[in-house]
TITIKE-683299 format. One record per residue (C-alpha): residue number from 1; y, x, z. Coordinates in steps of 0.02 Angstrom, whole numbers, plus 50000, padded with zeros to 5 digits. Example, Ala and Ser with C-alpha at 12.3 -4.5 7.8 and 13.67 -1.06 7.14 Angstrom:
% TITIKE-683299
{node 1, {49775, 50615, 50390}}
{node 2, {49947, 50684, 50357}}
This chain:
% TITIKE-683299
{node 1, {50561, 49799, 48410}}
{node 2, {50401, 49855, 48329}}
{node 3, {50311, 50010, 48384}}
{node 4, {50330, 50105, 48219}}
{node 5, {50517, 50080, 48197}}
{node 6, {50609, 50242, 48170}}
{node 7, {50456, 50345, 48126}}
{node 8, {50557, 50464, 48019}}
{node 9, {50693, 50495, 48148}}
{node 10, {50730, 50674, 48197}}
{node 11, {50792, 50692, 48375}}
{node 12, {50910, 50834, 48333}}
{node 13, {50997, 50733, 48196}}
{node 14, {51008, 50580, 48309}}
{node 15, {51090, 50679, 48448}}
{node 16, {51213, 50759, 48327}}
{node 17, {51256, 50590, 48254}}
{node 18, {51287, 50517, 48427}}
{node 19, {51399, 50662, 48476}}
{node 20, {51286, 50734, 48610}}
{node 21, {51243, 50896, 48520}}
{node 22, {51331, 51022, 48408}}
{node 23, {51253, 51105, 48255}}
{node 24, {51260, 51275, 48340}}
{node 25, {51167, 51210, 48494}}
{node 26, {51038, 51126, 48383}}
{node 27, {51002, 51286, 48287}}
{node 28, {50986, 51388, 48448}}
{node 29, {50864, 51260, 48517}}
{node 30, {50761, 51261, 48356}}
{node 31, {50747, 51450, 48366}}
{node 32, {50688, 51440, 48546}}
{node 33, {50564, 51304, 48501}}
{node 34, {50480, 51419, 48374}}
{node 35, {50428, 51535, 48515}}
{node 36, {50362, 51393, 48624}}
{node 37, {50220, 51314, 48530}}
{node 38, {50180, 51136, 48580}}
{node 39, {50348, 51106, 48662}}
{node 40, {50452, 50963, 48590}}
{node 41, {50631, 50991, 48538}}
{node 42, {50698, 50868, 48666}}
{node 43, {50618, 50966, 48809}}
{node 44, {50698, 51128, 48746}}
{node 45, {50869, 51046, 48734}}
{node 46, {50858, 50979, 48912}}
{node 47, {50793, 51146, 48981}}
{node 48, {50938, 51239, 48901}}
{node 49, {51063, 51117, 48975}}
{node 50, {51131, 51061, 48805}}
{node 51, {51095, 50878, 48847}}
{node 52, {51030, 50775, 48993}}
{node 53, {50873, 50669, 48984}}
{node 54, {50979, 50512, 48999}}
{node 55, {51089, 50565, 48852}}
{node 56, {50936, 50591, 48744}}
{node 57, {50868, 50420, 48790}}
{node 58, {51036, 50334, 48761}}
{node 59, {51051, 50415, 48589}}
{node 60, {50877, 50359, 48537}}
{node 61, {50902, 50186, 48610}}
{node 62, {51061, 50162, 48507}}
{node 63, {50975, 50220, 48348}}
{node 64, {50814, 50122, 48374}}
{node 65, {50896, 49964, 48442}}
{node 66, {50809, 49963, 48610}}
{node 67, {50865, 49976, 48791}}
{node 68, {50862, 50110, 48927}}
{node 69, {50810, 50034, 49094}}
{node 70, {50774, 50089, 49272}}
{node 71, {50596, 50056, 49328}}
{node 72, {50636, 50077, 49513}}
{node 73, {50699, 49900, 49541}}
{node 74, {50601, 49819, 49399}}
{node 75, {50490, 49669, 49434}}
{node 76, {50323, 49710, 49353}}
{node 77, {50182, 49593, 49303}}
{node 78, {50025, 49680, 49368}}
{node 79, {49917, 49583, 49245}}
{node 80, {50019, 49660, 49104}}
{node 81, {49996, 49833, 49180}}
{node 82, {49807, 49810, 49173}}
{node 83, {49812, 49785, 48984}}
{node 84, {49835, 49973, 48961}}
{node 85, {49695, 50083, 49033}}
{node 86, {49758, 50203, 49167}}
{node 87, {49702, 50358, 49072}}
{node 88, {49802, 50305, 48920}}
{node 89, {49955, 50259, 49025}}
{node 90, {49957, 50430, 49109}}
{node 91, {49923, 50522, 48946}}
{node 92, {50068, 50443, 48851}}
{node 93, {50180, 50406, 49002}}
{node 94, {50189, 50221, 48960}}
{node 95, {50189, 50069, 49074}}
{node 96, {50164, 49887, 49023}}
{node 97, {50282, 49777, 49125}}
{node 98, {50267, 49601, 49052}}
{node 99, {50176, 49501, 48918}}
{node 100, {50267, 49364, 48822}}
{node 101, {50153, 49276, 48699}}
{node 102, {50081, 49409, 48586}}
{node 103, {50214, 49538, 48631}}
{node 104, {50185, 49667, 48765}}
{node 105, {50341, 49740, 48845}}
{node 106, {50313, 49925, 48879}}
{node 107, {50420, 50061, 48957}}
{node 108, {50399, 50235, 48883}}
{node 109, {50486, 50402, 48898}}
{node 110, {50459, 50463, 48721}}
{node 111, {50479, 50326, 48589}}
{node 112, {50445, 50452, 48451}}
{node 113, {50266, 50474, 48510}}
{node 114, {50206, 50356, 48374}}
{node 115, {50023, 50402, 48389}}
{node 116, {50025, 50355, 48573}}
{node 117, {50112, 50190, 48539}}
{node 118, {49989, 50152, 48399}}
{node 119, {49843, 50186, 48519}}
{node 120, {49919, 50063, 48644}}
{node 121, {49943, 49932, 48509}}
{node 122, {49764, 49951, 48446}}
{node 123, {49688, 49939, 48621}}
{node 124, {49793, 49790, 48677}}
{node 125, {49793, 49700, 48509}}
{node 126, {49975, 49653, 48540}}
{node 127, {50143, 49693, 48462}}
{node 128, {50252, 49806, 48569}}
{node 129, {50429, 49781, 48631}}
{node 130, {50491, 49952, 48688}}
{node 131, {50605, 50000, 48831}}
{node 132, {50652, 50178, 48878}}
{node 133, {50653, 50262, 49048}}
{node 134, {50674, 50436, 49121}}
{node 135, {50508, 50526, 49143}}
{node 136, {50503, 50561, 49332}}
{node 137, {50530, 50382, 49394}}
{node 138, {50416, 50315, 49257}}
{node 139, {50273, 50430, 49310}}
{node 140, {50300, 50377, 49490}}
{node 141, {50294, 50193, 49440}}
{node 142, {50134, 50221, 49340}}
{node 143, {50051, 50302, 49491}}
{node 144, {50113, 50163, 49606}}
{node 145, {50053, 50014, 49504}}
{node 146, {49885, 50086, 49454}}
{node 147, {49851, 50131, 49636}}
{node 148, {49892, 49949, 49676}}
{node 149, {49768, 49890, 49543}}
{node 150, {49631, 50009, 49601}}
{node 151, {49646, 49952, 49782}}
{node 152, {49646, 49770, 49731}}
{node 153, {49493, 49790, 49621}}
{node 154, {49399, 49891, 49751}}
{node 155, {49433, 49762, 49887}}
{node 156, {49386, 49619, 49773}}
{node 157, {49225, 49706, 49722}}
{node 158, {49180, 49741, 49903}}
{node 159, {49215, 49560, 49950}}
{node 160, {49103, 49494, 49810}}
{node 161, {48959, 49615, 49815}}
{node 162, {48923, 49651, 49997}}
{node 163, {48793, 49526, 50055}}
{node 164, {48670, 49652, 50125}}
{node 165, {48666, 49701, 50307}}
{node 166, {48772, 49835, 50386}}
{node 167, {48622, 49945, 50419}}
{node 168, {48580, 49948, 50233}}
{node 169, {48754, 50004, 50187}}
{node 170, {48761, 50141, 50317}}
{node 171, {48628, 50246, 50232}}
{node 172, {48707, 50236, 50059}}
{node 173, {48835, 50373, 50081}}
{node 174, {48766, 50474, 49936}}
{node 175, {48814, 50347, 49805}}
{node 176, {48992, 50384, 49751}}
{node 177, {49008, 50221, 49658}}
{node 178, {48968, 50103, 49802}}
{node 179, {49098, 49967, 49833}}
{node 180, {49136, 50029, 50008}}
{node 181, {49170, 50208, 49953}}
{node 182, {49281, 50147, 49812}}
{node 183, {49370, 50030, 49932}}
{node 184, {49411, 50166, 50059}}
{node 185, {49465, 50289, 49924}}
{node 186, {49579, 50158, 49847}}
{node 187, {49657, 50112, 50015}}
{node 188, {49696, 50296, 50050}}
{node 189, {49769, 50319, 49875}}
{node 190, {49874, 50163, 49896}}
{node 191, {49938, 50221, 50065}}
{node 192, {49977, 50393, 49995}}
{node 193, {50071, 50323, 49844}}
{node 194, {50180, 50213, 49956}}
{node 195, {50214, 50352, 50084}}
{node 196, {50125, 50253, 50219}}
{node 197, {50097, 50348, 50381}}
{node 198, {49952, 50242, 50447}}
{node 199, {49816, 50124, 50386}}
{node 200, {49763, 49990, 50512}}
{node 201, {49593, 49908, 50486}}
{node 202, {49589, 49761, 50607}}
{node 203, {49439, 49645, 50633}}
{node 204, {49464, 49461, 50676}}
{node 205, {49345, 49315, 50697}}
{node 206, {49327, 49269, 50513}}
{node 207, {49411, 49411, 50417}}
{node 208, {49473, 49590, 50421}}
{node 209, {49656, 49630, 50392}}
{node 210, {49714, 49794, 50318}}
{node 211, {49893, 49838, 50360}}
{node 212, {49997, 49993, 50326}}
{node 213, {50143, 50070, 50419}}
{node 214, {50276, 50113, 50291}}
{node 215, {50435, 50196, 50354}}
{node 216, {50397, 50143, 50530}}
{node 217, {50365, 49959, 50488}}
{node 218, {50194, 49874, 50484}}
{node 219, {50162, 49788, 50317}}
{node 220, {50016, 49669, 50279}}
{node 221, {49916, 49731, 50131}}
{node 222, {49746, 49654, 50098}}
{node 223, {49621, 49534, 50176}}
{node 224, {49436, 49577, 50173}}
{node 225, {49285, 49468, 50207}}
{node 226, {49204, 49488, 50375}}
{node 227, {49042, 49562, 50307}}
{node 228, {49139, 49709, 50232}}
{node 229, {49208, 49769, 50398}}
{node 230, {49062, 49858, 50479}}
{node 231, {49016, 49950, 50320}}
{node 232, {49195, 50009, 50297}}
{node 233, {49202, 50072, 50478}}
{node 234, {49034, 50158, 50453}}
{node 235, {49101, 50249, 50300}}
{node 236, {49255, 50307, 50397}}
{node 237, {49146, 50370, 50539}}
{node 238, {49035, 50467, 50419}}
{node 239, {49185, 50557, 50344}}
{node 240, {49261, 50592, 50516}}
{node 241, {49093, 50652, 50585}}
{node 242, {49090, 50519, 50721}}
{node 243, {48939, 50434, 50800}}
{node 244, {48895, 50284, 50690}}
{node 245, {48781, 50208, 50820}}
{node 246, {48913, 50212, 50958}}
{node 247, {49016, 50051, 50949}}
{node 248, {49067, 50028, 51131}}
{node 249, {49177, 50180, 51162}}
{node 250, {49335, 50248, 51077}}
{node 251, {49310, 50392, 50957}}
{node 252, {49429, 50515, 50873}}
{node 253, {49402, 50626, 50722}}
{node 254, {49478, 50682, 50559}}
{node 255, {49438, 50723, 50378}}
{node 256, {49527, 50787, 50223}}
{node 257, {49559, 50711, 50051}}
{node 258, {49610, 50816, 49902}}
{node 259, {49773, 50767, 49817}}
{node 260, {49864, 50841, 49666}}
{node 261, {49988, 50929, 49782}}
{node 262, {49860, 50991, 49909}}
{node 263, {49752, 50919, 50046}}
{node 264, {49791, 50760, 50140}}
{node 265, {49738, 50771, 50323}}
{node 266, {49681, 50605, 50394}}
{node 267, {49665, 50580, 50582}}
{node 268, {49546, 50440, 50632}}
{node 269, {49549, 50336, 50790}}
{node 270, {49416, 50202, 50818}}
{node 271, {49418, 50083, 50966}}
{node 272, {49308, 49932, 51012}}
{node 273, {49390, 49759, 51007}}
{node 274, {49327, 49582, 51038}}
{node 275, {49278, 49556, 50855}}
{node 276, {49222, 49732, 50812}}
{node 277, {49291, 49908, 50796}}
{node 278, {49471, 49935, 50746}}
{node 279, {49512, 50094, 50649}}
{node 280, {49680, 50177, 50624}}
{node 281, {49695, 50314, 50494}}
{node 282, {49847, 50427, 50515}}
{node 283, {49896, 50514, 50352}}
{node 284, {49965, 50689, 50374}}
{node 285, {50019, 50761, 50208}}
{node 286, {50052, 50946, 50183}}
{node 287, {50223, 50890, 50124}}
{node 288, {50333, 50845, 50272}}
{node 289, {50400, 50667, 50275}}
{node 290, {50563, 50727, 50350}}
{node 291, {50688, 50770, 50215}}
{node 292, {50732, 50951, 50179}}
{node 293, {50572, 51016, 50256}}
{node 294, {50625, 51196, 50224}}
{node 295, {50769, 51170, 50343}}
{node 296, {50688, 51040, 50455}}
{node 297, {50800, 50901, 50389}}
{node 298, {50943, 50956, 50503}}
{node 299, {51127, 50984, 50477}}
{node 300, {51158, 51163, 50420}}
{node 301, {51237, 51214, 50585}}
{node 302, {51091, 51137, 50683}}
{node 303, {50964, 51222, 50572}}
{node 304, {51046, 51391, 50600}}
{node 305, {51048, 51357, 50787}}
{node 306, {50861, 51319, 50784}}
{node 307, {50817, 51472, 50680}}
{node 308, {50915, 51579, 50804}}
{node 309, {50815, 51502, 50947}}
{node 310, {50651, 51542, 50856}}
{node 311, {50697, 51727, 50852}}
{node 312, {50684, 51733, 51041}}
{node 313, {50538, 51847, 51094}}
{node 314, {50498, 51739, 51245}}
{node 315, {50544, 51576, 51329}}
{node 316, {50509, 51391, 51300}}
{node 317, {50571, 51275, 51164}}
{node 318, {50541, 51089, 51199}}
{node 319, {50541, 50948, 51072}}
{node 320, {50578, 50780, 51150}}
{node 321, {50579, 50600, 51095}}
{node 322, {50479, 50439, 51107}}
{node 323, {50312, 50410, 51019}}
{node 324, {50332, 50402, 50830}}
{node 325, {50494, 50501, 50825}}
{node 326, {50422, 50641, 50717}}
{node 327, {50400, 50773, 50853}}
{node 328, {50232, 50832, 50789}}
{node 329, {50296, 50848, 50611}}
{node 330, {50441, 50956, 50669}}
{node 331, {50324, 51056, 50780}}
{node 332, {50213, 51098, 50632}}
{node 333, {50364, 51143, 50526}}
{node 334, {50417, 51264, 50664}}
{node 335, {50242, 51340, 50671}}
{node 336, {50241, 51363, 50482}}
{node 337, {50407, 51455, 50496}}
{node 338, {50344, 51564, 50639}}
{node 339, {50180, 51601, 50548}}
{node 340, {50277, 51695, 50413}}
{node 341, {50296, 51839, 50538}}
{node 342, {50164, 51965, 50591}}
{node 343, {50123, 51875, 50752}}
{node 344, {49972, 51799, 50837}}
{node 345, {49997, 51610, 50856}}
{node 346, {49877, 51505, 50960}}
{node 347, {49884, 51319, 50995}}
{node 348, {49805, 51192, 51113}}
{node 349, {49818, 51014, 51044}}
{node 350, {49752, 50839, 51073}}
{node 351, {49704, 50813, 50935}}
{node 352, {49733, 50943, 50799}}
{node 353, {49829, 50839, 50672}}
{node 354, {49855, 50968, 50536}}
{node 355, {49766, 51130, 50494}}
{node 356, {49887, 51274, 50475}}
{node 357, {49853, 51444, 50393}}
{node 358, {49872, 51599, 50504}}
{node 359, {49870, 51489, 50660}}
{node 360, {49725, 51483, 50787}}
{node 361, {49709, 51300, 50836}}
{node 362, {49607, 51234, 50983}}
{node 363, {49574, 51051, 51021}}
{node 364, {49564, 50973, 51193}}
{node 365, {49387, 50917, 51237}}
{node 366, {49381, 50824, 51403}}
{node 367, {49191, 50802, 51396}}
{node 368, {49171, 50990, 51387}}
{node 369, {49301, 51020, 51522}}
{node 370, {49431, 51086, 51400}}
{node 371, {49599, 51018, 51457}}
{node 372, {49776, 51076, 51418}}
{node 373, {49774, 51173, 51582}}
{node 374, {49608, 51264, 51555}}
{node 375, {49641, 51291, 51370}}
{node 376, {49811, 51367, 51406}}
{node 377, {49736, 51484, 51536}}
{node 378, {49608, 51541, 51407}}
{node 379, {49741, 51565, 51272}}
{node 380, {49837, 51685, 51384}}
{node 381, {49686, 51801, 51375}}
{node 382, {49688, 51798, 51183}}
{node 383, {49839, 51914, 51165}}
{node 384, {49954, 51782, 51091}}
{node 385, {50134, 51811, 51039}}
{node 386, {50172, 51626, 51017}}
{node 387, {50087, 51478, 51103}}
{node 388, {50101, 51297, 51051}}
{node 389, {50054, 51163, 51177}}
{node 390, {50034, 50990, 51101}}
{node 391, {50113, 50903, 51251}}
{node 392, {50166, 50945, 51428}}
{node 393, {50086, 50804, 51526}}
{node 394, {50073, 50866, 51705}}
{node 395, {50143, 50990, 51829}}
{node 396, {49997, 51113, 51813}}
{node 397, {50018, 51130, 51625}}
{node 398, {50208, 51141, 51643}}
{node 399, {50193, 51279, 51774}}
{node 400, {50073, 51384, 51670}}
{node 401, {50186, 51363, 51517}}
{node 402, {50337, 51420, 51617}}
{node 403, {50248, 51572, 51686}}
{node 404, {50183, 51616, 51512}}
{node 405, {50359, 51609, 51443}}
{node 406, {50433, 51724, 51574}}
{node 407, {50294, 51852, 51548}}
{node 408, {50334, 51886, 51366}}
{node 409, {50270, 51738, 51264}}
{node 410, {50366, 51613, 51157}}
{node 411, {50303, 51439, 51201}}
{node 412, {50335, 51284, 51095}}
{node 413, {50289, 51111, 51159}}
{node 414, {50335, 50926, 51165}}
{node 415, {50399, 50824, 51309}}
{node 416, {50419, 50635, 51323}}
{node 417, {50603, 50612, 51369}}
{node 418, {50745, 50520, 51283}}
{node 419, {50873, 50659, 51269}}
{node 420, {50894, 50847, 51286}}
{node 421, {50986, 50842, 51452}}
{node 422, {50862, 50724, 51537}}
{node 423, {50720, 50845, 51498}}
{node 424, {50778, 50958, 51640}}
{node 425, {50758, 50816, 51766}}
{node 426, {50586, 50777, 51694}}
{node 427, {50529, 50957, 51724}}
{node 428, {50598, 50950, 51901}}
{node 429, {50498, 50790, 51930}}
{node 430, {50343, 50888, 51879}}
{node 431, {50376, 51009, 52021}}
{node 432, {50452, 51155, 51925}}
{node 433, {50584, 51250, 52022}}
{node 434, {50759, 51244, 51949}}
{node 435, {50776, 51433, 51939}}
{node 436, {50613, 51443, 51838}}
{node 437, {50673, 51306, 51719}}
{node 438, {50838, 51397, 51693}}
{node 439, {50753, 51565, 51668}}
{node 440, {50620, 51503, 51546}}
{node 441, {50715, 51380, 51435}}
{node 442, {50774, 51439, 51264}}
{node 443, {50822, 51269, 51195}}
{node 444, {50782, 51084, 51189}}
{node 445, {50774, 50976, 51032}}
{node 446, {50783, 50787, 51040}}
{node 447, {50746, 50691, 50881}}
{node 448, {50728, 50519, 50807}}
{node 449, {50682, 50449, 50636}}
{node 450, {50793, 50327, 50543}}
{node 451, {50746, 50233, 50386}}
{node 452, {50833, 50289, 50227}}
{node 453, {50913, 50162, 50114}}
{node 454, {50827, 50135, 49947}}
{node 455, {50925, 50162, 49787}}
{node 456, {50942, 49973, 49775}}
{node 457, {51066, 49978, 49920}}
{node 458, {51225, 49872, 49912}}
{node 459, {51400, 49929, 49962}}
{node 460, {51511, 49827, 50077}}
{node 461, {51674, 49848, 50168}}
{node 462, {51646, 49899, 50349}}
{node 463, {51708, 49776, 50480}}
{node 464, {51829, 49826, 50617}}
{node 465, {51687, 49832, 50744}}
{node 466, {51581, 49941, 50628}}
{node 467, {51726, 50061, 50601}}
{node 468, {51747, 50077, 50788}}
{node 469, {51561, 50116, 50805}}
{node 470, {51581, 50253, 50675}}
{node 471, {51738, 50323, 50757}}
{node 472, {51850, 50277, 50610}}
{node 473, {52025, 50207, 50599}}
{node 474, {52006, 50016, 50601}}
{node 475, {52151, 49998, 50479}}
{node 476, {52081, 50117, 50349}}
{node 477, {51959, 50047, 50218}}
{node 478, {51783, 50118, 50225}}
{node 479, {51625, 50075, 50129}}
{node 480, {51454, 50064, 50212}}
{node 481, {51290, 50012, 50133}}
{node 482, {51166, 49874, 50166}}
{node 483, {50981, 49857, 50117}}
{node 484, {50945, 49751, 49966}}
{node 485, {50759, 49758, 49920}}
{node 486, {50659, 49795, 49764}}
{node 487, {50479, 49829, 49713}}
{node 488, {50494, 50014, 49750}}
{node 489, {50536, 49983, 49933}}
{node 490, {50421, 49830, 49953}}
{node 491, {50573, 49719, 49973}}
{node 492, {50629, 49804, 50135}}
{node 493, {50782, 49893, 50064}}
{node 494, {50723, 50057, 50141}}
{node 495, {50622, 50200, 50066}}
{node 496, {50575, 50353, 50167}}
{node 497, {50640, 50416, 50334}}
{node 498, {50766, 50545, 50389}}
{node 499, {50761, 50652, 50545}}
{node 500, {50913, 50655, 50659}}
{node 501, {50925, 50790, 50792}}
{node 502, {51011, 50842, 50952}}
{node 503, {50989, 51029, 50983}}
{node 504, {51040, 51104, 51149}}
{node 505, {51038, 51293, 51157}}
{node 506, {51023, 51354, 51336}}
{node 507, {51177, 51461, 51363}}
{node 508, {51221, 51557, 51522}}
{node 509, {51337, 51417, 51579}}
{node 510, {51199, 51285, 51555}}
{node 511, {51077, 51399, 51649}}
{node 512, {51197, 51402, 51796}}
{node 513, {51210, 51211, 51794}}
{node 514, {51020, 51194, 51793}}
{node 515, {51002, 51318, 51937}}
{node 516, {51119, 51217, 52048}}
{node 517, {51032, 51051, 52008}}
{node 518, {51171, 50977, 51901}}
{node 519, {51137, 50802, 51836}}
{node 520, {51104, 50759, 51653}}
{node 521, {51282, 50699, 51620}}
{node 522, {51357, 50864, 51675}}
{node 523, {51233, 50965, 51572}}
{node 524, {51265, 50857, 51420}}
{node 525, {51455, 50872, 51433}}
{node 526, {51441, 51061, 51445}}
{node 527, {51325, 51068, 51293}}
{node 528, {51444, 50959, 51190}}
{node 529, {51591, 51070, 51238}}
{node 530, {51490, 51217, 51170}}
{node 531, {51461, 51132, 51002}}
{node 532, {51306, 51022, 51023}}
{node 533, {51292, 50877, 50902}}
{node 534, {51218, 50725, 50989}}
{node 535, {51094, 50603, 50913}}
{node 536, {51236, 50478, 50897}}
{node 537, {51340, 50604, 50800}}
{node 538, {51196, 50644, 50681}}
{node 539, {51157, 50460, 50651}}
{node 540, {51342, 50420, 50625}}
{node 541, {51353, 50558, 50495}}
{node 542, {51202, 50484, 50402}}
{node 543, {51287, 50313, 50398}}
{node 544, {51450, 50388, 50333}}
{node 545, {51355, 50475, 50194}}
{node 546, {51273, 50311, 50142}}
{node 547, {51098, 50372, 50186}}
{node 548, {51058, 50238, 50316}}
{node 549, {51131, 50082, 50396}}
{node 550, {51225, 50047, 50556}}
{node 551, {51076, 49942, 50614}}
{node 552, {50963, 50095, 50600}}
{node 553, {51092, 50201, 50691}}
{node 554, {51097, 50077, 50835}}
{node 555, {50908, 50064, 50843}}
{node 556, {50881, 50252, 50843}}
{node 557, {51019, 50303, 50964}}
{node 558, {51043, 50159, 51085}}
{node 559, {50907, 50213, 51205}}
{node 560, {50966, 50394, 51208}}
{node 561, {51147, 50341, 51234}}
{node 562, {51097, 50222, 51373}}
{node 563, {50996, 50359, 51453}}
{node 564, {51140, 50481, 51448}}
{node 565, {51256, 50355, 51526}}
{node 566, {51148, 50339, 51682}}
{node 567, {51214, 50425, 51838}}
{node 568, {51043, 50502, 51868}}
{node 569, {50933, 50556, 51723}}
{node 570, {50779, 50527, 51829}}
{node 571, {50806, 50341, 51804}}
{node 572, {50796, 50360, 51615}}
{node 573, {50643, 50250, 51602}}
{node 574, {50742, 50103, 51673}}
{node 575, {50871, 50106, 51534}}
{node 576, {50884, 49935, 51455}}
{node 577, {50839, 49920, 51271}}
{node 578, {50940, 49807, 51157}}
{node 579, {50873, 49640, 51100}}
{node 580, {50778, 49650, 50937}}
{node 581, {50908, 49544, 50850}}
{node 582, {51045, 49668, 50893}}
{node 583, {50956, 49810, 50808}}
{node 584, {50902, 49714, 50656}}
{node 585, {51045, 49596, 50622}}
{node 586, {51104, 49698, 50474}}
{node 587, {50930, 49720, 50398}}
{node 588, {50835, 49589, 50300}}
{node 589, {50666, 49528, 50361}}
{node 590, {50528, 49645, 50310}}
{node 591, {50425, 49579, 50167}}
{node 592, {50273, 49646, 50077}}
{node 593, {50206, 49651, 49902}}
{node 594, {50040, 49600, 49975}}
{node 595, {49991, 49424, 50025}}
{node 596, {49850, 49364, 50138}}
{node 597, {49845, 49185, 50078}}
{node 598, {49660, 49185, 50044}}
{node 599, {49510, 49292, 50084}}
{node 600, {49477, 49318, 49900}}
{node 601, {49658, 49343, 49852}}
{node 602, {49689, 49526, 49883}}
{node 603, {49863, 49565, 49817}}
{node 604, {49993, 49445, 49756}}
{node 605, {50143, 49518, 49662}}
{node 606, {50290, 49418, 49595}}
{node 607, {50286, 49412, 49406}}
{node 608, {50450, 49415, 49314}}
{node 609, {50482, 49439, 49130}}
{node 610, {50613, 49553, 49056}}
{node 611, {50746, 49458, 48965}}
């Protein structure tokens, strides 16, 4: 179809003709449009609820003999994308997806924007074949692919142009157009657009690998030439205010990057390795990665239980879970909720991962003698209402936290245990008396992260064994979902992560059990009888709702379930983990849109034409 087809079409008449709109609704919308200069009729109709965006697209597609498609699972030719300048693509919300001869296949939201289509045709010098898509996913796809292109170009430019020494590059921080600055900016943008949590910059003998952790899985991204590495590390150190000359000791720092939706906090860790310094950049967006951030991503009943716990004027709330389970994210969400009150909140962290308004944050500095213990003692003299301790690591810190809680302060902290019930045994191991634990505890939250299925997921009938795992009748049919894989999810079948929680509110009966040294099993049984949802229950519910897979449920809850099954919670660390194959048998092998086949080949994306 040619770009100018249907130039005289009126959207209102098309929608009436297709049966999506009545004459009365059209006239009302036209009247409203008169008072909203610059707003198109289609936008008014959608805002008023007369039609949906999809109905408008389907009506125009039928009239103009084109097709409505979904860009989420579409295979896109990146070389075709590059034919349209980014500024033009964002201005007209148009994405080139494939080139066939002299015809460029483009996806657009508004096919009646003839001036925009004509601009695209003039710049590309090609005839246009038009496909329609809803605006939100199309804008997301545009951002995704142009971030891919920017990162590829920046890496390629850095690989080709950096022949000077490291020392020369280190003093060039004032030039915003240097290859290294562009490279780092592009890598951060790429990580942000793919919801990556970490960027790993790893030096090897003859190359540097850049990998990203997306939804908990490490994905290879680009390969850089060896001579780029030191300059890139130097740039990172400059931004994080680290010592550029020091290359033998680990260093930690952070910096901020402005994004359209706020600031992106980036925590930097640099360590020496055999072939140079390795850097890990942790991305901490102001937008929580756990779904339903306003309610902490929990079930409604669990959210209400937590909010009730937060109203306590004193006591301790512990967040537990292994490394990478999202404890810090939840902790910051809790602090943001608490900061809405007229209270004095002070924290001691190692390191400060996210700057919060209305919160006084202090970072551990071992060289200066500022430990969790000394920092906490100092905070108690600052008239705090609420204290956040990044982590309870030793008996001294635990004891001070307990005494602070029973003297009128609300304390929030993290603890490395596998379940809520086993946290009591962990505190006893630190030397805290049982009566103090019982008196100070308000509640314990255990959490895990499970990967969410992408929209490309595939349904299947659950097997008998799977139904038994879900607590369902083996004879009743039930549908579960499996990962499939598309460009949006980098072929993994998963996109984003979901928090699952186990919240134990310390009731009088649980206090009595703690005081008489009851084991973890007994405490857990009592908590369940009083309405506690376990991690297994939360994960099972996510599988039943089609949000995640049984493999993710097993991976996230096996360790906690094993721990709870032990006769003594103090032996939690000895709980056997499942073999990797058991946890991943349902999931496909992780793949990446990036290839490291050659030092000069930065990104390799499968090209596929639209039929």
